[in-house]
C-alpha positions as CSV (number, residue, x, y, z in Angstrom):
1,M,-8.2,-42.3,11.9
2,R,-6.7,-40.3,14.6
3,L,-3.8,-37.6,13.8
4,I,-1.9,-35.3,16.1
5,V,-1.8,-31.8,14.3
6,N,0.3,-29.2,16.1
7,G,-0.2,-30.9,19.2
8,K,-3.9,-31.3,19.1
9,E,-5.6,-34.7,18.4
10,I,-8.1,-34.7,15.4
11,V,-10.1,-37.5,14.0
12,L,-10.7,-37.9,10.2
13,D,-12.7,-40.5,8.3
14,G,-11.0,-42.3,5.4
15,E,-7.7,-41.9,3.7
16,I,-6.3,-38.5,3.0
17,T,-2.8,-37.2,1.6
18,V,-1.0,-34.3,3.3
19,L,-2.0,-32.1,0.4
20,D,-5.6,-33.0,0.8
21,F,-5.5,-32.4,4.2
22,L,-3.9,-28.9,3.9
23,R,-6.6,-28.0,1.2
24,A,-9.5,-29.4,3.4
25,K,-8.2,-26.9,6.2
26,G,-8.0,-24.0,3.7
27,L,-4.3,-23.6,4.0
28,Q,-2.4,-22.2,1.2
29,E,0.3,-24.4,-0.1
30,R,2.8,-21.7,-0.9
31,V,2.8,-20.3,2.7
32,V,3.2,-23.4,4.8
33,A,5.9,-25.8,5.8
34,V,4.7,-29.4,6.9
35,E,6.6,-31.8,9.2
36,H,5.3,-35.4,9.0
37,N,6.3,-37.9,11.9
38,R,9.4,-35.5,12.6
39,I,10.4,-35.4,8.9
40,W,10.3,-32.2,7.1
41,L,8.5,-32.7,3.8
42,R,9.3,-31.0,0.5
43,Q,6.1,-29.7,-1.1
44,E,6.5,-32.0,-4.2
45,H,5.8,-35.0,-1.7
46,W,2.8,-33.7,-0.2
47,S,0.5,-35.2,-2.8
48,G,2.2,-38.5,-2.5
49,T,2.2,-38.9,1.4
50,A,-0.7,-40.7,2.8
51,L,-1.7,-40.1,6.2
52,A,-2.1,-43.0,8.7
53,D,-3.5,-43.5,12.1
54,G,-1.4,-41.9,14.7
55,D,0.6,-39.7,12.4
56,R,1.8,-36.5,13.6
57,L,1.9,-33.2,11.6
58,E,3.4,-29.8,12.5
59,I,2.2,-27.2,10.1
60,V,4.0,-23.8,10.4
61,H,3.2,-20.5,8.3
62,I,6.2,-19.3,6.4
63,M,6.8,-15.5,7.2
64,A,9.1,-13.2,5.3
65,G,10.4,-9.9,6.4
66,G,13.4,-8.0,7.3
């Protein structure tokens, strides 16, 4: 399956959810936000959102400060 993640194409074998993808990449769930096919996903939907060939993900790190 081909995905576009932050503008770069990657290839994965098999089915995977957004949450599984983040964990496989070592990204901590509490410090990222995810856009799936131009729709921002609430964190509670990550485990139920399966990725498909051609999907686009934008993953951003949440920063706090002031």
